[in-house]
C-alpha positions as CSV (number, residue, x, y, z in Angstrom):
1,X,-1.0,1.1,-59.7
2,X,-4.6,1.8,-60.5
3,X,-5.0,1.4,-64.3
4,X,-6.5,4.6,-66.1
5,X,-10.2,4.0,-67.2
6,X,-11.4,6.3,-70.1
7,X,-15.2,5.9,-70.2
8,X,-17.4,8.0,-72.6
9,X,-20.7,8.5,-70.9
10,X,-23.3,9.5,-73.6
11,X,-26.5,11.6,-73.5
12,X,-25.2,14.1,-70.9
13,X,-26.2,17.1,-72.9
14,X,-27.7,19.8,-70.9
15,X,-30.2,17.8,-68.8
16,X,-32.7,19.9,-66.9
17,X,-32.0,20.5,-63.4
18,X,-33.6,17.9,-61.1
19,X,-35.7,19.4,-58.2
20,X,-38.1,17.0,-56.4
21,X,-41.9,18.9,-57.1
22,X,-43.6,20.6,-54.1
23,X,-46.6,19.3,-55.6
24,X,-46.0,15.6,-55.5
25,X,-45.3,15.0,-51.7
26,X,-41.5,15.6,-52.0
27,X,-41.7,17.2,-48.7
28,X,-42.8,14.0,-46.8
29,X,-39.9,11.9,-48.5
30,X,-37.1,11.0,-46.0
31,X,-33.6,11.2,-47.1
32,X,-32.0,7.8,-47.3
33,X,-29.4,6.9,-44.3
34,X,-26.1,7.4,-45.8
35,X,-23.6,4.7,-45.3
36,X,-21.3,5.1,-42.3
37,X,-18.2,4.4,-44.1
38,X,-18.7,7.4,-46.5
39,X,-15.6,10.0,-45.2
40,X,-16.4,13.4,-44.6
41,X,-16.3,15.5,-47.9
42,X,-14.5,19.0,-48.6
43,X,-15.5,20.7,-51.8
44,X,-12.8,23.0,-53.5
45,X,-13.9,25.9,-55.6
46,X,-11.9,27.2,-58.6
47,X,-10.1,30.4,-60.0
48,X,-12.1,33.4,-59.3
49,X,-14.9,31.5,-57.6
50,X,-16.2,30.9,-54.1
51,X,-17.5,28.1,-52.1
52,X,-21.2,29.1,-52.8
53,X,-20.9,27.1,-56.3
54,X,-21.0,23.7,-54.3
55,X,-24.8,24.8,-52.9
56,X,-26.6,22.6,-55.2
57,X,-24.0,19.7,-54.6
58,X,-24.4,19.8,-50.9
59,X,-28.4,19.7,-51.3
60,X,-28.1,16.7,-53.4
61,X,-25.7,15.2,-50.7
62,X,-28.0,15.8,-48.0
63,X,-31.0,14.5,-50.0
64,X,-29.1,11.2,-49.9
65,X,-28.6,11.0,-46.6
66,X,-25.2,12.9,-45.9
67,X,-25.2,14.9,-43.0
68,X,-24.4,18.7,-43.6
69,X,-22.0,18.7,-40.6
70,X,-20.0,15.9,-42.7
71,X,-19.3,18.5,-45.4
72,X,-17.5,21.5,-46.1
73,X,-16.7,23.8,-48.6
74,X,-13.5,26.1,-48.6
75,X,-13.9,29.7,-49.5
76,X,-9.9,30.6,-50.6
77,X,-9.3,34.4,-49.6
78,X,-8.1,35.4,-52.7
79,X,-9.3,33.1,-55.4
80,X,-7.7,34.3,-58.6
81,X,-4.1,32.9,-59.4
82,X,-1.1,35.1,-59.9
83,X,0.0,36.0,-63.3
84,X,3.3,34.7,-62.2
85,X,3.2,32.3,-59.5
86,X,6.4,33.3,-57.8
87,X,5.9,37.2,-57.8
88,X,3.4,38.7,-55.2
89,X,0.4,40.3,-56.7
90,X,-2.3,42.0,-54.6
91,X,-5.7,40.4,-54.5
92,X,-4.3,37.0,-56.1
93,X,-3.1,33.8,-54.7
94,X,0.1,31.5,-55.3
95,X,0.0,27.8,-55.3
96,X,1.6,27.7,-52.1
97,X,-1.2,30.3,-50.6
98,X,-4.1,27.8,-52.0
99,X,-1.9,24.7,-50.6
100,X,-1.6,26.2,-47.2
101,X,-5.3,27.4,-46.7
102,X,-6.6,24.1,-48.1
103,X,-4.3,21.9,-45.6
104,X,-5.9,24.0,-42.8
105,X,-9.3,23.2,-44.3
106,X,-8.7,19.7,-44.0
107,X,-7.3,19.7,-40.6
108,X,-10.3,21.4,-39.4
109,X,-12.8,19.1,-41.1
110,X,-11.0,16.2,-39.5
111,X,-11.3,17.8,-36.1
112,X,-14.8,18.3,-36.5
113,X,-16.0,14.9,-37.5
114,X,-13.4,12.9,-35.8
115,X,-12.5,10.9,-39.2
116,X,-8.9,10.0,-39.9
117,X,-9.2,11.0,-43.6
118,X,-11.6,13.1,-45.9
119,X,-12.7,13.0,-49.4
120,X,-11.7,16.3,-51.6
121,X,-13.8,17.4,-54.7
122,X,-12.2,20.2,-56.6
123,X,-13.7,22.2,-59.7
124,X,-11.0,23.2,-62.1
125,X,-8.2,25.1,-60.4
126,X,-9.3,23.8,-57.3
127,X,-8.0,20.5,-58.3
128,X,-4.4,22.0,-58.3
129,X,-4.6,22.8,-54.8
130,X,-5.9,19.2,-54.1
131,X,-3.0,17.4,-55.8
132,X,-0.6,19.9,-54.2
133,X,-1.7,19.1,-50.5
134,X,-1.6,15.3,-51.6
135,X,1.7,15.5,-53.2
136,X,3.3,17.4,-50.4
137,X,2.7,15.1,-47.8
138,X,-0.9,14.9,-47.3
139,X,-1.7,11.9,-48.7
140,X,-2.4,10.2,-45.4
141,X,-5.3,12.7,-44.7
142,X,-7.2,12.1,-48.0
143,X,-9.2,9.2,-49.2
144,X,-10.5,10.2,-52.5
145,X,-9.7,13.0,-54.9
146,X,-12.2,13.8,-57.5
147,X,-11.0,16.7,-59.7
148,X,-13.8,18.1,-62.2
149,X,-12.5,19.9,-65.3
150,X,-9.0,20.8,-63.6
151,X,-6.7,21.6,-66.5
152,X,-4.1,18.9,-65.2
153,X,-1.6,19.4,-68.2
154,X,-2.2,23.0,-68.4
155,X,-4.6,25.7,-70.1
156,X,-1.7,25.9,-72.3
157,X,1.6,24.2,-72.7
158,X,4.1,26.4,-74.2
159,X,7.4,28.2,-73.7
160,X,5.9,31.4,-72.5
161,X,4.9,32.4,-69.3
162,X,7.1,29.6,-67.6
163,X,5.8,30.5,-64.0
164,X,2.4,30.4,-64.6
165,X,0.6,27.6,-62.7
166,X,-1.6,27.0,-66.0
167,X,1.5,26.2,-68.1
168,X,1.6,22.5,-68.8
169,X,5.4,23.1,-69.2
170,X,5.8,25.4,-66.2
171,X,7.4,24.1,-62.8
172,X,4.2,23.6,-60.9
173,X,2.6,21.1,-63.2
174,X,5.6,19.4,-64.2
175,X,6.3,18.7,-60.6
176,X,2.6,17.3,-60.1
177,X,2.7,15.3,-63.4
178,X,6.3,13.7,-63.1
179,X,6.6,9.8,-62.9
180,X,5.0,6.9,-64.9
181,X,2.0,7.6,-62.7
182,X,0.4,11.0,-62.2
183,X,-1.4,10.3,-59.1
184,X,-0.3,9.7,-55.6
185,X,-0.4,6.2,-54.2
186,X,-2.9,5.3,-51.4
187,X,-5.6,7.9,-52.7
188,X,-8.4,7.1,-55.2
189,X,-8.4,9.5,-58.1
190,X,-11.3,10.3,-60.4
191,X,-11.2,12.9,-63.0
192,X,-14.3,14.1,-64.9
193,X,-14.0,15.9,-67.9
194,X,-16.1,17.2,-71.2
195,X,-16.1,15.7,-74.5
196,X,-15.0,18.8,-76.5
197,X,-16.9,21.5,-74.7
198,X,-14.5,22.7,-72.0
199,X,-13.2,26.0,-73.1
200,X,-9.9,25.4,-71.2
201,X,-9.1,22.1,-73.2
202,X,-9.1,23.2,-76.6
203,X,-6.0,22.9,-79.1
204,X,-6.8,26.6,-80.4
205,X,-5.8,29.5,-78.4
206,X,-8.9,31.4,-79.2
207,X,-10.5,30.4,-76.0
208,X,-7.5,32.3,-74.2
209,X,-7.0,35.2,-76.3
210,X,-4.8,34.0,-78.9
211,X,-6.9,32.8,-81.9
212,X,-4.6,30.6,-84.3
213,X,-1.8,30.1,-81.8
214,X,-1.7,26.1,-81.0
215,X,-2.1,25.6,-77.1
216,X,-0.2,22.4,-76.9
217,X,-3.2,20.9,-75.1
218,X,-6.5,19.0,-76.1
219,X,-9.8,17.9,-74.7
220,X,-7.8,14.9,-72.7
221,X,-5.9,17.3,-70.6
222,X,-7.7,17.1,-67.7
223,X,-6.9,13.2,-67.4
224,X,-4.3,11.7,-65.4
225,X,-2.1,8.5,-65.9
226,X,-3.3,6.3,-62.9
227,X,-6.8,7.5,-62.1
228,X,-10.1,6.7,-63.1
229,X,-11.1,9.1,-66.1
230,X,-14.6,9.6,-67.1
231,X,-16.0,11.7,-70.0
232,X,-19.6,13.3,-69.2
233,X,-20.5,14.1,-72.9
234,X,-21.1,17.8,-73.8
235,X,-21.0,19.3,-70.4
236,X,-19.0,22.7,-70.1
237,X,-16.1,23.6,-68.1
238,X,-18.1,24.3,-65.0
239,X,-20.9,21.9,-65.5
240,X,-18.5,18.9,-65.3
241,X,-18.5,19.7,-61.7
242,X,-21.9,21.5,-60.8
243,X,-24.4,19.7,-63.1
244,X,-26.8,16.9,-61.8
245,X,-24.6,14.4,-64.2
246,X,-21.4,15.2,-62.5
247,X,-23.0,14.9,-58.8
248,X,-24.0,11.5,-59.8
249,X,-20.4,10.4,-60.6
250,X,-18.8,12.3,-57.5
251,X,-21.3,10.8,-55.2
252,X,-20.7,7.0,-56.8
253,X,-17.1,7.4,-56.4
254,X,-16.9,8.4,-52.9
255,X,-19.8,6.2,-51.4
256,X,-19.3,3.2,-53.9
257,X,-22.7,2.8,-55.0
258,X,-25.5,4.8,-56.9
259,X,-27.1,7.8,-55.5
260,X,-30.6,7.3,-54.2
261,X,-31.9,10.1,-56.2
262,X,-30.5,13.0,-58.1
263,X,-33.4,15.3,-57.4
264,X,-33.3,17.7,-54.4
265,X,-35.5,17.1,-51.6
266,X,-37.0,20.2,-50.2
267,X,-37.3,21.0,-46.7
268,X,-40.3,22.1,-44.6
269,X,-38.7,25.7,-44.0
270,X,-35.4,27.2,-45.1
271,X,-33.0,29.0,-43.6
272,X,-30.6,31.1,-45.7
273,X,-27.5,33.3,-44.8
274,X,-24.3,34.0,-46.7
275,X,-21.1,36.3,-47.1
276,X,-20.9,39.9,-48.6
277,X,-18.1,39.9,-50.6
278,X,-16.3,42.5,-53.2
279,X,-14.0,43.1,-56.3
280,X,-11.4,45.5,-55.0
281,X,-9.4,46.7,-58.1
282,X,-11.9,44.9,-60.4
283,X,-10.7,41.3,-58.9
284,X,-12.9,39.1,-57.1
285,X,-12.2,38.2,-53.6
286,X,-13.6,36.2,-50.7
287,X,-12.7,39.1,-48.2
288,X,-15.7,40.1,-46.2
289,X,-17.5,43.5,-46.7
290,X,-18.4,45.4,-43.9
291,X,-21.5,48.1,-43.9
292,X,-23.5,46.6,-46.7
293,X,-26.9,46.2,-46.5
294,X,-29.1,43.1,-47.5
295,X,-32.9,43.4,-47.7
296,X,-34.7,40.2,-49.0
297,X,-38.3,40.8,-50.8
298,X,-40.8,37.8,-51.6
299,X,-41.7,37.9,-55.2
300,X,-44.7,37.1,-57.4
301,X,-43.1,34.3,-59.6
302,X,-44.8,35.1,-62.8
303,X,-44.2,39.1,-62.7
304,X,-41.3,39.4,-60.4
305,X,-43.5,42.1,-58.5
306,X,-42.3,42.4,-54.7
307,X,-45.0,40.8,-52.5
308,X,-45.1,43.2,-49.8
309,X,-42.6,44.8,-47.4
310,X,-39.0,43.1,-47.1
311,X,-39.1,39.7,-45.0
312,X,-35.4,40.4,-43.9
313,X,-33.0,43.2,-43.5
314,X,-29.5,43.1,-42.5
315,X,-26.2,45.0,-42.2
316,X,-23.0,43.4,-42.2
317,X,-20.2,43.9,-39.7
318,X,-16.4,43.2,-40.0
319,X,-17.2,39.4,-41.0
320,X,-19.2,40.3,-43.7
321,X,-22.0,38.2,-42.9
322,X,-25.8,38.6,-43.5
323,X,-28.8,36.2,-42.1
324,X,-30.3,34.0,-41.1
325,X,-33.4,34.9,-43.0
326,X,-36.5,32.6,-42.5
327,X,-38.2,31.7,-46.0
328,X,-40.3,29.2,-47.7
329,X,-39.3,26.6,-50.0
330,X,-41.7,28.0,-52.8
331,X,-40.7,31.7,-52.9
332,X,-39.0,33.6,-55.7
333,X,-36.9,36.2,-53.7
334,X,-35.2,39.4,-54.6
335,X,-31.8,40.5,-52.9
336,X,-31.0,44.4,-52.4
337,X,-27.5,44.5,-52.0
338,X,-26.1,48.0,-51.2
339,X,-22.3,47.8,-50.7
340,X,-20.1,50.6,-50.2
341,X,-18.5,52.3,-53.5
342,X,-20.6,49.8,-55.7
343,X,-24.0,50.0,-57.5
344,X,-26.9,49.0,-55.9
345,X,-27.6,45.4,-56.9
346,X,-31.0,43.8,-57.2
347,X,-30.4,40.0,-57.3
348,X,-33.2,37.8,-58.2
349,X,-33.4,34.2,-57.5
350,X,-35.6,31.2,-58.1
351,X,-37.0,29.4,-55.0
352,X,-34.4,27.9,-52.4
353,X,-35.4,24.4,-51.9
354,X,-33.3,23.9,-48.8
355,X,-31.5,25.9,-46.3
356,X,-28.0,27.1,-47.1
357,X,-25.5,29.5,-45.2
358,X,-23.6,29.6,-48.6
359,X,-25.9,32.3,-50.1
360,X,-22.9,35.0,-50.9
361,X,-23.8,38.1,-52.5
362,X,-21.4,40.2,-54.4
363,X,-22.1,43.8,-56.1
364,X,-22.3,44.1,-59.8
365,X,-19.4,45.5,-61.7
366,X,-19.7,49.4,-62.1
367,X,-21.5,50.8,-64.7
368,X,-19.2,51.8,-67.7
369,X,-18.8,53.2,-71.0
370,X,-20.7,50.7,-72.6
371,X,-23.9,51.4,-70.3
372,X,-23.9,55.4,-70.6
373,X,-27.1,55.5,-72.9
374,X,-28.9,52.6,-71.2
375,X,-31.7,53.5,-69.0
376,X,-31.5,50.1,-67.4
377,X,-29.0,47.2,-67.2
378,X,-30.2,43.6,-66.8
379,X,-27.3,40.9,-66.5
380,X,-28.5,37.0,-66.8
381,X,-25.9,35.1,-64.9
382,X,-25.2,31.7,-64.5
383,X,-22.2,30.7,-62.0
384,X,-22.2,26.9,-62.2
385,X,-22.1,26.6,-65.8
386,X,-21.8,28.4,-69.4
387,X,-24.5,29.3,-71.8
388,X,-24.2,27.1,-74.7
389,X,-26.0,27.9,-78.3
390,X,-27.3,26.1,-79.6
391,X,-27.0,23.5,-77.1
392,X,-29.1,25.1,-74.5
393,X,-32.1,27.2,-74.2
394,X,-31.1,30.7,-73.6
395,X,-33.5,33.6,-73.5
396,X,-33.4,37.0,-72.1
397,X,-36.5,39.4,-72.5
398,X,-37.6,36.9,-75.1
399,X,-34.4,36.5,-77.6
400,X,-31.4,34.8,-77.5
401,X,-28.8,36.9,-76.2
402,X,-26.4,38.7,-78.8
403,X,-23.5,38.4,-76.8
404,X,-23.5,34.6,-76.1
405,X,-21.3,33.0,-78.6
406,X,-22.2,30.0,-80.4
407,X,-20.3,26.6,-80.4
408,X,-17.8,25.7,-77.2
409,X,-19.6,27.4,-74.1
410,X,-17.6,30.5,-72.7
411,X,-19.9,32.9,-71.6
412,X,-21.6,32.8,-68.2
413,X,-23.3,36.0,-68.2
414,X,-25.4,38.0,-70.9
415,X,-26.4,41.8,-70.7
416,X,-29.6,43.3,-71.9
417,X,-29.4,47.3,-72.0
418,X,-32.9,49.0,-72.1
419,X,-33.9,52.8,-73.0
420,X,-34.9,54.9,-70.7
421,X,-38.6,54.6,-71.6
422,X,-38.6,50.9,-70.6
423,X,-37.3,51.5,-66.9
424,X,-39.7,49.6,-64.2
425,X,-40.8,46.9,-66.6
426,X,-40.2,43.2,-66.2
427,X,-37.8,41.1,-67.8
428,X,-38.0,37.3,-68.3
429,X,-34.8,35.4,-68.2
430,X,-34.8,31.5,-69.2
431,X,-32.4,28.7,-69.2
432,X,-33.4,25.7,-69.6
433,X,-36.4,25.0,-67.4
434,X,-35.3,27.6,-65.0
435,X,-37.3,30.8,-65.4
436,X,-36.7,34.1,-63.4
437,X,-38.4,37.3,-63.9
438,X,-36.5,40.6,-63.0
439,X,-37.3,44.2,-62.7
440,X,-35.4,46.9,-64.7
441,X,-34.0,49.4,-62.6
442,X,-32.9,53.1,-63.4
443,X,-29.4,53.0,-64.2
444,X,-29.3,56.5,-63.5
445,X,-29.7,55.8,-59.7
446,X,-26.5,53.6,-60.0
447,X,-28.7,50.5,-60.0
448,X,-28.2,47.2,-62.0
449,X,-30.3,44.0,-61.8
450,X,-29.0,40.3,-61.8
451,X,-31.2,37.3,-62.6
452,X,-28.8,34.9,-61.2
453,X,-29.6,31.0,-62.1
454,X,-29.2,28.5,-59.7
455,X,-28.8,25.4,-62.1
């Protein structure tokens, strides 16, 4: 049995994102050849998420010589968990739903690559599906299992909600964790966790809406007996999957050596495409949205103003796909999404250094009572992590957002509401070294702007 190893890796903090500079000859740098023994890798997202979160990880893998066709990222149809795993709930998935979809994705990656086994990397709830597949007879298909921030002993462990998959005392997690070892023999397991900054590994229930109530879990909850267990310092719940620090450990564990680089090597030209999805009933799904229009504009990175007409325009069909759009790796971009029964959403993005077919778009939430007096609504969003104050530099229109709480990072969005007299002006958003300039669009026209951070 593989002995558990708990290692604290200091200095992780909130490192700046590492992109090879376009001004230092990075475009001419060839990616190193990947060892032939590295298995194909399948990435598995978490609760309420989608495969697009793995985009930067895929870029870093490619920059280390892992061929794109040797990797895949699953997009669960309904990513949110049921309240009760045994009771059907519209727009939500059971543990069995996720096990079945993941098993099919493993089989497809094996078929496509001809490999006998694949490596699985999961964020949060995605680790549950990985463990469930392996324990339910799939161990022979899996060489490595990397679980990033997975609440392996529950988000809570109490006598309430016995059928919640997030309950450490519930039937699902008790079944996964039974025995002296909590891992399945024959598969190499790695867990990555935070040193106290994961909102789903806290002793007090305030992070799950029950302040003052003990959860029955602690910061060590993501660890597994029998696995290699690493602690990545002050990274938050999502960063332990998507941060450059996490990438290093994921790559090293699967490839059995250090990555040649952490930085993303830009490509000479970039093609982007993706999927338009929606939030029927308020819950995010990964089901395609037909009849949505996508227009892409090149921006001046200093002012956020459009540089000419649209560089790409598309309308989604039944498959919800848009693209491909040809852009340059130095271009800041605005995506304008007009999706049925949703606000027109202006999504501002940093330059894309490499191609991706995971540039998924989802319309902003409807304007609500809190927005009724606003001339414009601008949202700053960080899908691959949370805003940590005072840990991070977080500035929205030159100020720290009032709706981002201090301490353990819990907020991945911040909202700015402007009076009618300020409609049309540019809004600067800053997180660490990433800077995005957005525009304040009229809320009266049912428009919302989102500055979506990549890193």
